[in-house]
N, C-alpha and C positions, 0 to 999 in steps of 0.2 A: 658484506658478508651475504650469501644467499642460502636459502634452506625450506623446509617444508613445516608446518604445523598442523596439528589437527584442528586447530580453531582459531580465530581471531583473537580470542583471550590469551592463547598458548604464545601468538608472537608478541602480543602487548606485555605478558609475564615475562618473555625473555627481555624486551627492550627496558623494561624495570630494573631488571636484576644486572643488566649491564649499566645501565645508568648509575646503580648503587654500589656497583665495583671501583676499586681504586684504580684499575687497569684501564678503563675505558671512559671517552668523554665525547660529548657532542655527537650523542645516539640519536639517528633519525631513521624514520622509515621512509625508503623511497619507492617501493612498489609492494603491492599485495594483490593476488589475484587468486581467485577461488578456482578449484579443479577438483572434477570428480574422479575418484579412483576406485573402482570395485565397491562402488554403492558408497563410498565415504567422500564427504566434502572437506577437502583439505585445502590449507593456505599456503602457496607460494609466497615467498616474500623475499626482500632484497633490503638489508639495513646498512647504513654508512656510519662509521663511526672513527674516531681517531683512537689509537693506541698510545697510553702513556707509558714511556720508556723508563722515566725514573718514577718511582713510586715512595713517598715519604713514610717514614717507619711509622707504626701506630703504636702506641703506648700500650702496653700489654697491662 
């Protein structure tokens, strides 16, 4: 997946959330590059992960 975050912390938080999800596994950062846009220093990133097709039922 590719995207843009406002900071490296935003990218790290996304990765943490993906790892905590039952739907994704093997979350890895492939690339991150800083890019200046309208005075903002944005983080372009690419993350690889596997999508879980079957998710075990979670006890309620």
